[in-house]
N, CA, C and O atoms as a DFTB+ gen file, in Angstrom:
700 C
 N C O
     1  1       1.122      -1.134       0.068
     2  2      -0.010      -0.160       0.014
     3  2       0.994       1.299       0.076
     4  3       1.863       1.487       0.927
     5  1       0.717       2.035      -0.785
     6  2       1.381       3.396      -0.940
     7  2       1.152       3.983       0.537
     8  3       0.386       3.588       1.416
     9  1       2.026       5.014       0.529
    10  2       2.219       5.533       1.993
    11  2       1.232       6.635       2.139
    12  3       0.572       6.735       3.172
    13  1       1.083       7.599       0.990
    14  2      -0.463       8.413       0.718
    15  2      -1.552       7.800       1.069
    16  3      -2.311       8.266       1.919
    17  1      -1.729       6.835       0.541
    18  2      -2.964       5.932       0.419
    19  2      -3.109       5.184       2.127
    20  3      -4.121       5.086       2.821
    21  1      -1.980       4.833       2.364
    22  2      -2.304       4.167       3.862
    23  2      -2.500       5.308       5.011
    24  3      -3.189       5.112       6.012
    25  1      -1.937       6.298       4.791
    26  2      -2.280       7.497       5.864
    27  2      -3.681       8.085       5.469
    28  3      -4.393       8.468       6.398
    29  1      -4.102       8.184       4.312
    30  2      -5.555       8.416       4.149
    31  2      -6.464       7.544       4.749
    32  3      -7.450       7.958       5.358
    33  1      -6.174       6.276       4.605
    34  2      -7.268       4.989       5.184
    35  2      -7.421       5.123       6.761
    36  3      -8.395       5.089       7.512
    37  1      -5.796       5.323       6.986
    38  2      -5.623       5.345       8.569
    39  2      -6.438       6.435       9.404
    40  3      -6.995       6.316      10.495
    41  1      -6.329       7.586       8.511
    42  2      -7.096       8.726       9.085
    43  2      -8.573       8.388       8.901
    44  3      -9.248       8.737       9.870
    45  1      -9.234       7.819       7.944
    46  2     -10.280       7.559       7.643
    47  2     -10.960       6.653       8.779
    48  3     -11.931       6.980       9.462
    49  1     -10.216       5.391       8.842
    50  2     -10.697       4.387       9.591
    51  2     -10.475       3.899      10.992
    52  3     -11.091       3.088      11.685
    53  1      -9.337       4.687      11.215
    54  2      -8.762       4.688      12.866
    55  2      -8.919       5.938      13.524
    56  3      -9.512       6.056      14.596
    57  1      -8.433       6.807      12.939
    58  2      -8.419       8.238      13.931
    59  2      -9.532       8.564      14.464
    60  3      -9.500       9.155      15.544
    61  1     -10.724       8.277      13.871
    62  2     -11.976       8.665      14.324
    63  2     -12.504       8.278      15.848
    64  3     -13.261       8.778      16.681
    65  1     -11.661       7.087      15.732
    66  2     -11.887       6.411      17.270
    67  2     -11.000       6.698      18.117
    68  3     -10.779       5.810      18.939
    69  1     -10.229       7.917      18.235
    70  2      -9.256       8.179      19.245
    71  2      -9.837       8.674      20.482
    72  3      -9.139       8.623      21.494
    73  1     -11.195       9.218      20.556
    74  2     -11.744       9.502      21.752
    75  2     -12.186       8.040      22.446
    76  3     -11.873       7.936      23.632
    77  1     -12.760       7.095      21.944
    78  2     -13.025       5.957      22.352
    79  2     -11.749       5.193      22.816
    80  3     -11.737       4.767      23.970
    81  1     -10.893       5.029      22.168
    82  2      -9.313       4.600      22.450
    83  2      -8.870       5.271      23.930
    84  3      -8.447       4.580      24.857
    85  1      -9.030       6.664      23.995
    86  2      -8.464       6.732      25.049
    87  2      -9.550       6.820      26.500
    88  3      -9.243       6.985      27.681
    89  1     -10.756       6.655      25.929
    90  2     -11.523       6.533      26.993
    91  2     -11.838       5.096      27.492
    92  3     -12.582       4.848      28.441
    93  1     -11.236       4.258      26.798
    94  2     -10.886       2.615      27.348
    95  2      -9.528       2.696      27.998
    96  3      -9.292       2.049      29.018
    97  1      -8.652       3.458      27.444
    98  2      -7.345       3.200      28.253
    99  2      -7.397       4.094      29.543
   100  3      -6.600       3.899      30.460
   101  1      -8.499       5.231      29.603
   102  2      -8.334       5.853      31.016
   103  2      -9.191       4.846      32.216
   104  3      -8.880       4.789      33.405
   105  1     -10.219       4.165      31.626
   106  2     -11.046       3.397      32.540
   107  2      -9.928       2.184      32.964
   108  3      -9.738       1.814      34.123
   109  1      -9.314       1.714      31.906
   110  2      -8.580       0.632      32.449
   111  2      -7.278       0.751      33.419
   112  3      -7.016      -0.011      34.351
   113  1      -6.540       1.851      33.003
   114  2      -5.460       2.658      33.596
   115  2      -5.828       3.348      35.039
   116  3      -5.120       3.235      36.039
   117  1      -6.977       4.033      34.977
   118  2      -7.344       5.024      35.860
   119  2      -6.492       6.011      36.207
   120  3      -6.497       6.412      37.371
   121  1      -5.547       6.612      35.168
   122  2      -4.740       7.582      35.052
   123  2      -4.683       8.135      33.805
   124  3      -4.538       7.509      32.755
   125  1      -4.806       9.388      33.941
   126  2      -4.926      10.337      32.496
   127  2      -3.606      10.106      31.774
   128  3      -3.531       9.668      30.626
   129  1      -2.628      10.419      32.502
   130  2      -1.130      10.367      31.896
   131  2      -0.784       9.011      31.115
   132  3      -0.364       9.045      29.959
   133  1      -0.958       7.974      31.722
   134  2      -0.867       6.698      31.271
   135  2      -1.675       6.509      30.206
   136  3      -1.146       6.209      29.136
   137  1      -3.156       6.651      30.295
   138  2      -3.747       6.264      29.315
   139  2      -3.316       7.141      27.882
   140  3      -3.170       6.570      26.802
   141  1      -3.156       8.483      28.053
   142  2      -2.439       9.064      26.746
   143  2      -1.218       8.252      26.561
   144  3      -1.157       7.816      25.412
   145  1      -0.307       7.934      27.252
   146  2       0.663       6.954      26.911
   147  2       0.411       5.873      26.105
   148  3       1.167       5.601      25.172
   149  1      -0.687       5.145      26.391
   150  2      -1.017       3.819      25.979
   151  2      -2.030       4.035      24.560
   152  3      -2.315       3.183      23.719
   153  1      -2.434       5.410      24.617
   154  2      -3.081       5.517      23.217
   155  2      -2.133       5.720      22.294
   156  3      -2.170       5.156      21.201
   157  1      -1.068       6.655      22.696
   158  2       0.001       7.049      21.653
   159  2       0.860       5.906      21.060
   160  3       1.306       5.903      19.913
   161  1       1.023       5.014      21.911
   162  2       1.996       3.843      21.732
   163  2       1.037       2.957      20.869
   164  3       1.487       2.270      19.952
   165  1      -0.530       2.992      21.239
   166  2      -1.453       1.728      20.629
   167  2      -1.590       2.444      19.080
   168  3      -1.860       1.692      18.143
   169  1      -1.438       3.620      18.873
   170  2      -1.672       4.403      17.850
   171  2      -0.501       4.308      16.514
   172  3      -0.674       4.429      15.302
   173  1       0.910       4.000      17.439
   174  2       2.165       4.143      16.632
   175  2       1.974       2.311      16.104
   176  3       2.111       1.888      14.956
   177  1       1.694       1.654      17.110
   178  2       1.556       0.335      16.739
   179  2       0.874      -0.282      15.726
   180  3       1.290      -1.180      14.994
   181  1      -0.565       0.432      15.725
   182  2      -1.637       0.480      14.799
   183  2      -1.123       0.911      13.177
   184  3      -1.271       0.275      12.134
   185  1      -0.521       2.139      13.397
   186  2      -0.239       2.452      12.102
   187  2       0.895       1.701      11.340
   188  3       0.969       1.663      10.112
   189  1       1.778       1.101      12.208
   190  2       2.943       0.349      12.053
   191  2       2.505      -1.004      11.192
   192  3       3.120      -1.547      10.275
   193  1       1.249      -1.360      11.788
   194  2       0.834      -2.559      11.412
   195  2      -0.480      -2.661      10.397
   196  3      -1.154      -3.662      10.157
   197  1      -0.612      -1.494       9.946
   198  2      -2.162      -1.333       9.464
   199  2      -2.295      -1.902       7.821
   200  3      -3.394      -1.997       7.275
   201  1      -1.095      -2.233       7.185
   202  2      -0.923      -2.674       6.183
   203  2      -1.715      -4.129       6.492
   204  3      -2.461      -4.500       5.586
   205  1      -1.617      -5.052       7.777
   206  2      -2.280      -6.153       7.709
   207  2      -3.648      -5.849       7.904
   208  3      -4.432      -6.684       7.451
   209  1      -4.244      -4.612       8.605
   210  2      -5.714      -4.510       8.691
   211  2      -6.451      -4.686       7.345
   212  3      -6.250      -4.087       6.290
   213  1      -7.289      -5.582       7.610
   214  2      -8.623      -5.717       6.653
   215  2      -9.900      -5.477       7.004
   216  3     -10.414      -5.935       8.024
   217  1     -10.518      -4.690       6.109
   218  2     -12.031      -4.432       6.708
   219  2     -12.255      -2.984       6.632
   220  3     -11.342      -2.187       6.421
   221  1     -13.492      -2.652       6.807
   222  2     -13.661      -1.398       6.766
   223  2     -14.578      -0.547       7.811
   224  3     -15.405       0.343       7.613
   225  1     -14.007      -1.303       9.253
   226  2     -14.415      -0.771      10.531
   227  2     -13.558      -1.098      11.354
   228  3     -13.480      -2.195      11.907
   229  1     -12.731      -0.019      11.523
   230  2     -11.447       0.169      12.240
   231  2     -11.580       0.341      13.986
   232  3     -10.527       0.308      14.623
   233  1     -12.741       0.502      14.643
   234  2     -13.073       0.663      16.444
   235  2     -12.676      -0.667      16.813
   236  3     -11.758      -0.721      17.632
   237  1     -13.146      -1.734      16.407
   238  2     -12.905      -3.015      17.181
   239  2     -11.514      -3.288      17.141
   240  3     -10.915      -3.554      18.183
   241  1     -10.816      -3.240      15.805
   242  2      -9.178      -3.455      15.607
   243  2      -8.488      -2.468      16.797
   244  3      -7.717      -2.928      17.639
   245  1      -8.876      -1.059      16.742
   246  2      -7.905       0.021      17.433
   247  2      -8.214      -0.305      18.902
   248  3      -7.266      -0.080      19.655
   249  1      -9.388      -0.812      19.509
   250  2      -9.625      -0.778      20.700
   251  2      -8.844      -2.154      21.217
   252  3      -8.171      -2.197      22.247
   253  1      -9.036      -3.158      20.402
   254  2      -8.169      -4.392      20.713
   255  2      -6.712      -4.029      20.958
   256  3      -6.127      -4.500      21.934
   257  1      -6.124      -3.232      20.134
   258  2      -4.585      -2.956      20.470
   259  2      -4.464      -2.094      21.561
   260  3      -3.559      -2.236      22.383
   261  1      -5.570      -0.930      21.659
   262  2      -5.399      -0.242      22.745
   263  2      -5.271      -1.090      24.231
   264  3      -4.437      -0.806      25.091
   265  1      -6.228      -2.135      24.337
   266  2      -6.431      -2.934      25.341
   267  2      -5.180      -3.606      25.457
   268  3      -4.745      -3.727      26.602
   269  1      -4.500      -4.075      24.502
   270  2      -3.347      -4.941      24.700
   271  2      -2.174      -4.422      24.872
   272  3      -1.246      -5.014      25.423
   273  1      -2.113      -3.055      24.327
   274  2      -1.209      -1.939      24.622
   275  2      -1.397      -1.780      26.325
   276  3      -0.492      -2.176      27.060
   277  1      -2.412      -1.284      26.784
   278  2      -2.458      -1.275      27.948
   279  2      -1.963      -2.006      29.050
   280  3      -1.322      -1.474      29.956
   281  1      -2.263      -3.314      28.999
   282  2      -2.218      -4.600      29.690
   283  2      -0.539      -4.553      29.521
   284  3       0.221      -4.477      30.487
   285  1      -0.172      -4.604      28.331
   286  2       1.348      -4.544      28.253
   287  2       2.085      -3.497      29.131
   288  3       3.004      -3.884      29.853
   289  1       1.700      -2.096      29.101
   290  2       2.200      -1.393      29.916
   291  2       2.006      -1.560      31.639
   292  3       2.786      -1.294      32.553
   293  1       0.968      -1.977      31.644
   294  2       0.747      -2.343      33.189
   295  2       1.519      -3.264      33.690
   296  3       1.999      -3.130      34.816
   297  1       1.782      -4.476      32.829
   298  2       2.598      -5.291      33.322
   299  2       4.109      -4.810      33.746
   300  3       4.785      -5.141      34.720
   301  1       4.413      -3.856      32.602
   302  2       5.948      -3.249      32.986
   303  2       5.910      -2.308      34.014
   304  3       6.807      -2.277      34.857
   305  1       4.827      -1.423      34.037
   306  2       4.676      -0.484      35.391
   307  2       3.898      -0.897      36.357
   308  3       2.747      -0.789      35.935
   309  1       3.897      -1.343      37.507
   310  2       2.919      -1.559      38.091
   311  2       2.024      -0.126      38.668
   312  3       2.629       0.864      39.079
   313  1       0.920      -0.182      38.634
   314  2      -0.104       0.916      38.591
   315  2      -0.067       1.651      39.787
   316  3      -0.492       2.797      39.648
   317  1       0.440       1.249      41.329
   318  2       0.405       1.370      42.414
   319  2       0.866       2.863      42.555
   320  3       1.959       3.258      42.149
   321  1      -0.234       3.795      43.276
   322  2       0.385       5.272      43.392
   323  2       0.027       6.144      42.271
   324  3       0.104       7.362      42.427
   325  1      -0.493       5.470      40.767
   326  2      -0.551       6.316      39.857
   327  2      -2.305       6.592      39.300
   328  3      -2.714       7.083      38.248
   329  1      -2.972       6.110      40.355
   330  2      -4.385       6.369      40.314
   331  2      -4.873       8.107      40.915
   332  3      -4.390       8.823      41.793
   333  1      -5.871       8.269      40.092
   334  2      -6.300       9.521      40.264
   335  2      -7.740       9.398      40.118
   336  3      -8.252       8.433      39.552
   337  1      -8.528      10.545      40.717
   338  2      -9.902      10.740      40.786
   339  2     -10.285      11.292      39.388
   340  3      -9.812      12.375      39.044
   341  1     -11.252      10.496      38.427
   342  2     -11.726      11.142      37.415
   343  2     -13.071      10.790      36.990
   344  3     -13.242       9.656      36.543
   345  1     -13.932      11.500      37.056
   346  2     -15.419      11.937      36.782
   347  2     -15.652      11.950      35.260
   348  3     -15.681      12.963      34.561
   349  1     -15.857      10.355      34.740
   350  2     -16.279      10.451      33.349
   351  2     -17.511      11.010      32.888
   352  3     -17.616      11.657      31.846
   353  1     -18.691      10.680      33.891
   354  2     -19.897      11.549      33.296
   355  2     -19.890      12.836      33.613
   356  3     -20.585      13.542      32.883
   357  1     -19.146      13.521      34.740
   358  2     -19.302      14.953      34.956
   359  2     -18.165      15.516      33.659
   360  3     -18.504      16.542      33.070
   361  1     -16.884      14.858      33.255
   362  2     -16.027      15.439      32.494
   363  2     -16.834      15.474      30.970
   364  3     -16.619      16.332      30.115
   365  1     -17.732      14.431      30.845
   366  2     -18.156      14.232      29.403
   367  2     -19.072      15.281      29.236
   368  3     -19.445      15.266      28.063
   369  1     -19.602      16.178      29.864
   370  2     -20.602      16.874      29.886
   371  2     -22.019      16.526      30.059
   372  3     -22.984      17.253      29.821
   373  1     -22.022      15.388      30.478
   374  2     -23.286      14.974      30.765
   375  2     -24.604      15.774      31.486
   376  3     -25.799      15.499      31.369
   377  1     -23.997      16.802      32.229
   378  2     -24.846      17.277      33.159
   379  2     -24.603      18.816      32.936
   380  3     -24.821      19.665      33.801
   381  1     -24.282      18.988      32.086
   382  2     -24.435      20.700      31.599
   383  2     -25.802      21.297      31.675
   384  3     -25.940      22.427      32.142
   385  1     -26.823      20.599      31.241
   386  2     -28.275      21.042      31.022
   387  2     -29.052      20.962      32.292
   388  3     -30.239      21.244      32.126
   389  1     -28.719      20.660      33.503
   390  2     -29.512      20.423      34.602
   391  2     -29.803      21.799      35.111
   392  3     -29.046      22.769      35.133
   393  1     -31.248      21.687      35.585
   394  2     -32.465      23.076      35.556
   395  2     -31.900      23.991      36.953
   396  3     -31.982      25.217      37.033
   397  1     -31.228      22.947      38.169
   398  2     -31.093      23.814      39.152
   399  2     -29.761      23.351      39.741
   400  3     -29.033      22.484      39.258
   401  1     -29.500      24.221      41.117
   402  2     -28.131      23.976      41.560
   403  2     -28.199      22.723      42.288
   404  3     -27.215      21.985      42.240
   405  1     -29.447      22.302      43.103
   406  2     -29.823      21.407      43.846
   407  2     -29.837      19.970      43.153
   408  3     -29.446      18.945      43.711
   409  1     -30.404      20.051      41.697
   410  2     -30.380      18.825      40.950
   411  2     -28.948      18.641      40.333
   412  3     -28.663      17.483      40.026
   413  1     -28.007      19.610      40.105
   414  2     -27.016      19.211      39.700
   415  2     -25.851      18.937      40.690
   416  3     -24.702      18.647      40.359
   417  1     -26.330      19.075      41.977
   418  2     -25.353      18.460      43.001
   419  2     -25.978      17.002      43.251
   420  3     -25.168      16.129      43.565
   421  1     -27.321      16.646      43.147
   422  2     -27.461      15.170      43.177
   423  2     -26.883      14.419      42.084
   424  3     -26.253      13.364      42.173
   425  1     -27.192      15.140      40.948
   426  2     -26.702      14.526      39.613
   427  2     -24.987      14.025      39.729
   428  3     -24.481      12.996      39.282
   429  1     -24.293      15.226      40.544
   430  2     -22.790      14.820      40.483
   431  2     -22.612      13.818      41.617
   432  3     -21.648      13.064      41.481
   433  1     -23.273      13.683      42.587
   434  2     -23.131      12.798      43.802
   435  2     -23.345      11.380      42.943
   436  3     -22.488      10.509      42.791
   437  1     -24.606      11.374      42.458
   438  2     -25.072       9.958      41.625
   439  2     -23.675       9.648      40.767
   440  3     -23.036       8.595      40.754
   441  1     -23.423      10.782      40.118
   442  2     -22.112      10.359      38.788
   443  2     -20.914       9.801      39.706
   444  3     -20.302       8.760      39.468
   445  1     -20.749      10.400      40.464
   446  2     -19.447      10.058      41.521
   447  2     -19.463       8.691      41.969
   448  3     -18.466       7.979      42.087
   449  1     -20.835       8.317      42.248
   450  2     -21.000       7.038      43.053
   451  2     -20.939       6.003      42.019
   452  3     -20.297       4.972      42.222
   453  1     -21.490       6.186      41.055
   454  2     -21.306       5.467      39.445
   455  2     -19.975       5.103      39.161
   456  3     -19.461       3.990      39.059
   457  1     -19.466       6.336      39.043
   458  2     -17.757       6.415      38.662
   459  2     -16.946       5.618      39.612
   460  3     -15.964       4.969      39.251
   461  1     -17.351       5.675      40.768
   462  2     -16.499       4.968      41.781
   463  2     -16.784       3.503      41.899
   464  3     -15.891       2.714      42.205
   465  1     -18.172       3.079      41.629
   466  2     -18.301       1.769      41.462
   467  2     -17.943       1.227      40.158
   468  3     -17.779       0.008      40.094
   469  1     -17.808       1.866      39.205
   470  2     -17.292       1.133      38.045
   471  2     -15.945       1.054      38.368
   472  3     -15.541      -0.107      38.423
   473  1     -15.034       1.997      38.622
   474  2     -13.727       2.023      38.801
   475  2     -13.173       1.103      39.847
   476  3     -11.979       0.803      39.818
   477  1     -14.098       0.574      40.903
   478  2     -13.856      -0.317      41.792
   479  2     -13.943      -1.774      41.410
   480  3     -13.420      -2.613      42.145
   481  1     -14.621      -2.155      40.218
   482  2     -14.796      -3.270      39.531
   483  2     -13.589      -4.160      39.148
   484  3     -12.686      -3.433      38.733
   485  1     -13.330      -5.137      39.138
   486  2     -12.124      -5.959      38.914
   487  2     -12.097      -5.623      37.328
   488  3     -13.166      -5.410      36.756
   489  1     -10.800      -5.574      36.580
   490  2     -10.736      -4.897      35.358
   491  2     -11.086      -5.789      34.627
   492  3     -11.261      -5.222      33.549
   493  1     -11.383      -7.187      34.460
   494  2     -12.033      -7.767      33.568
   495  2     -13.540      -7.532      33.340
   496  3     -14.075      -7.738      32.251
   497  1     -14.140      -7.122      34.351
   498  2     -15.561      -6.937      34.338
   499  2     -15.740      -5.309      34.067
   500  3     -16.708      -4.886      33.435
   501  1     -14.794      -4.504      34.565
   502  2     -14.966      -2.988      34.268
   503  2     -14.839      -2.790      32.681
   504  3     -15.677      -2.102      32.097
   505  1     -13.652      -3.475      31.904
   506  2     -13.593      -3.100      30.723
   507  2     -14.833      -3.770      29.985
   508  3     -15.223      -3.148      28.996
   509  1     -15.415      -4.769      30.260
   510  2     -16.739      -5.334      29.502
   511  2     -17.995      -4.416      29.974
   512  3     -18.990      -4.324      29.255
   513  1     -17.881      -3.623      31.439
   514  2     -18.862      -2.936      31.313
   515  2     -18.573      -1.675      30.627
   516  3     -19.591      -1.109      30.229
   517  1     -17.573      -1.133      30.400
   518  2     -17.005       0.198      29.617
   519  2     -17.254      -0.052      28.101
   520  3     -17.582       0.935      27.443
   521  1     -17.165      -0.984      27.605
   522  2     -17.235      -1.460      26.264
   523  2     -18.522      -1.442      26.025
   524  3     -18.820      -0.684      25.102
   525  1     -19.481      -2.052      26.563
   526  2     -20.624      -2.113      26.327
   527  2     -21.684      -0.783      26.936
   528  3     -22.661      -0.412      26.284
   529  1     -21.408      -0.343      27.896
   530  2     -22.249       0.682      28.526
   531  2     -21.799       1.982      27.850
   532  3     -22.651       2.680      27.301
   533  1     -20.570       2.332      27.858
   534  2     -20.311       3.441      27.244
   535  2     -19.785       3.670      25.945
   536  3     -19.694       4.798      25.461
   537  1     -19.386       2.472      25.284
   538  2     -19.045       2.480      23.922
   539  2     -20.041       1.804      22.968
   540  3     -19.905       1.971      21.756
   541  1     -21.114       0.988      23.497
   542  2     -22.292       0.702      23.048
   543  2     -21.584      -0.776      21.971
   544  3     -21.998      -1.152      20.874
   545  1     -20.762      -1.173      22.556
   546  2     -20.079      -2.526      21.382
   547  2     -20.987      -3.571      21.673
   548  3     -21.427      -3.594      22.822
   549  1     -21.319      -4.346      20.962
   550  2     -22.113      -5.746      20.751
   551  2     -21.165      -6.546      21.577
   552  3     -20.015      -6.237      21.892
   553  1     -21.950      -7.813      21.929
   554  2     -21.028      -8.689      22.561
   555  2     -20.050      -9.185      21.897
   556  3     -19.035      -9.467      22.533
   557  1     -20.090      -9.443      20.338
   558  2     -19.419      -9.948      19.439
   559  2     -18.153      -9.170      19.345
   560  3     -17.027      -9.667      19.330
   561  1     -18.453      -7.859      19.281
   562  2     -17.370      -6.968      18.998
   563  2     -16.823      -6.718      20.500
   564  3     -15.663      -6.307      20.448
   565  1     -17.179      -6.809      21.474
   566  2     -16.474      -7.183      22.753
   567  2     -15.627      -8.255      22.871
   568  3     -14.569      -8.101      23.482
   569  1     -15.987      -9.587      22.265
   570  2     -15.309     -10.781      22.333
   571  2     -14.201     -10.479      21.724
   572  3     -13.175     -10.966      22.199
   573  1     -14.094      -9.635      20.561
   574  2     -13.283      -9.513      19.591
   575  2     -11.953      -8.325      20.159
   576  3     -10.840      -8.295      19.635
   577  1     -12.261      -7.675      20.985
   578  2     -11.559      -6.583      21.531
   579  2     -10.943      -7.209      22.707
   580  3      -9.795      -6.919      23.047
   581  1     -11.673      -8.063      23.344
   582  2     -11.114      -8.672      24.383
   583  2     -10.618     -10.269      24.215
   584  3     -10.451     -10.930      25.240
   585  1     -10.451     -10.705      23.257
   586  2     -10.193     -11.814      22.763
   587  2     -10.405     -12.851      23.800
   588  3      -9.559     -13.517      24.397
   589  1     -11.969     -12.860      23.920
   590  2     -12.463     -13.868      25.062
   591  2     -13.747     -14.494      24.384
   592  3     -14.267     -13.797      23.512
   593  1     -14.257     -15.565      24.633
   594  2     -15.229     -16.272      24.014
   595  2     -16.599     -15.486      24.321
   596  3     -16.697     -14.991      25.443
   597  1     -17.702     -15.325      23.384
   598  2     -18.727     -14.681      23.660
   599  2     -19.374     -15.126      24.949
   600  3     -19.921     -14.279      25.655
   601  1     -19.348     -16.437      25.315
   602  2     -20.282     -16.688      26.683
   603  2     -19.316     -16.102      27.842
   604  3     -19.771     -15.998      28.982
   605  1     -18.110     -15.756      27.583
   606  2     -17.329     -15.185      28.821
   607  2     -17.675     -13.714      28.871
   608  3     -17.770     -13.080      29.922
   609  1     -17.884     -13.144      27.489
   610  2     -18.253     -11.589      27.553
   611  2     -19.567     -11.529      28.231
   612  3     -19.796     -10.536      28.922
   613  1     -20.667     -12.672      28.102
   614  2     -21.636     -12.268      28.640
   615  2     -21.805     -12.412      30.024
   616  3     -22.574     -11.756      30.728
   617  1     -20.968     -13.397      30.410
   618  2     -20.854     -13.539      31.835
   619  2     -20.164     -12.495      32.636
   620  3     -20.593     -12.133      33.731
   621  1     -19.138     -12.036      32.109
   622  2     -18.518     -10.982      32.700
   623  2     -19.284      -9.636      32.812
   624  3     -19.026      -8.916      33.776
   625  1     -20.279      -9.212      31.824
   626  2     -21.105      -8.127      31.601
   627  2     -22.270      -8.527      32.809
   628  3     -22.467      -7.774      33.763
   629  1     -22.823      -9.498      32.670
   630  2     -23.924      -9.876      33.824
   631  2     -23.377      -9.796      35.218
   632  3     -24.076      -9.371      36.138
   633  1     -21.931     -10.264      35.421
   634  2     -21.552     -10.147      37.020
   635  2     -20.783      -8.620      37.055
   636  3     -20.439      -8.331      38.201
   637  1     -20.530      -7.845      36.290
   638  2     -20.212      -6.742      36.218
   639  2     -21.087      -5.838      36.723
   640  3     -20.788      -5.035      37.607
   641  1     -22.422      -5.946      36.079
   642  2     -23.622      -5.296      36.402
   643  2     -24.463      -5.582      37.909
   644  3     -25.204      -4.839      38.553
   645  1     -24.044      -6.866      38.134
   646  2     -24.577      -7.498      39.298
   647  2     -23.879      -6.846      40.563
   648  3     -24.450      -6.620      41.630
   649  1     -22.475      -6.567      40.255
   650  2     -21.495      -6.044      41.340
   651  2     -21.613      -4.547      41.275
   652  3     -21.314      -3.970      42.321
   653  1     -22.011      -3.752      40.195
   654  2     -22.654      -2.422      40.455
   655  2     -23.805      -2.164      40.857
   656  3     -24.000      -1.047      41.335
   657  1     -24.874      -3.102      40.781
   658  2     -26.015      -2.856      40.983
   659  2     -25.774      -3.096      43.217
   660  3     -26.397      -2.601      44.157
   661  1     -24.925      -3.796      43.170
   662  2     -24.787      -4.070      44.849
   663  2     -23.928      -2.918      45.332
   664  3     -24.210      -2.466      46.441
   665  1     -22.809      -2.318      44.588
   666  2     -22.164      -1.341      44.850
   667  2     -22.872      -0.097      45.104
   668  3     -22.561       0.759      45.932
   669  1     -23.969      -0.088      44.212
   670  2     -24.998       1.170      44.439
   671  2     -26.218       1.026      45.076
   672  3     -27.148       1.818      44.925
   673  1     -26.253      -0.074      45.866
   674  2     -27.362      -0.519      46.866
   675  2     -28.615      -0.834      46.376
   676  3     -29.652      -0.585      46.992
   677  1     -28.552      -1.504      45.026
   678  2     -29.542      -2.069      44.368
   679  2     -29.644      -3.539      44.621
   680  3     -30.803      -3.913      44.446
   681  1     -28.931      -4.386      44.929
   682  2     -29.126      -5.554      45.218
   683  2     -28.385      -6.382      46.581
   684  3     -27.156      -6.363      46.652
   685  1     -29.109      -7.025      47.532
   686  2     -28.143      -7.351      48.632
   687  2     -27.299      -8.436      48.190
   688  3     -27.586      -8.975      47.121
   689  1     -26.315      -8.833      48.841
   690  2     -25.316      -9.944      48.807
   691  2     -26.076     -11.155      49.075
   692  3     -26.848     -11.145      50.034
   693  1     -25.929     -12.482      48.159
   694  2     -26.461     -13.249      47.987
   695  2     -25.461     -14.739      48.211
   696  3     -25.873     -15.896      48.302
   697  1     -24.192     -14.295      48.252
   698  2     -22.950     -15.262      48.160
   699  2     -22.764     -15.787      49.500
   700  3     -21.852     -16.581      49.731
């Protein structure tokens, strides 16, 4: 593939998913600086191996690379002490149209509780919940990103949702 054609195709198929790539890396690392490093490395890897990419939908492909890069970097650098608080729902602008200060305060508190509950999930449940609930990936797409069987994806999602419900006071412990 000619370099100009490769660059144009990469920009059309992969670059539009930069926000989703950062979001996944942010949730997996729980650190904005580490997420930026992961995404930068993942996009370098993706461009380097872009000649082997087949298809017209790059989202699953780049998210799989981001995930693998993230776990590679986490294996090299223990994440202890690198975590910081990040409010995905508040930072996404989801609460900009709240009608009153009281409603806004309640929404921030709820968003913080949800964010904290998602962040506290074990990583295999957290990544599955984030890919499904925040990015709208299908079970098949999540299976491709995580390199897991579809049954495992469904099980992880169900277990992740159950753990979230328990953490948010929705269901009592039954174990």
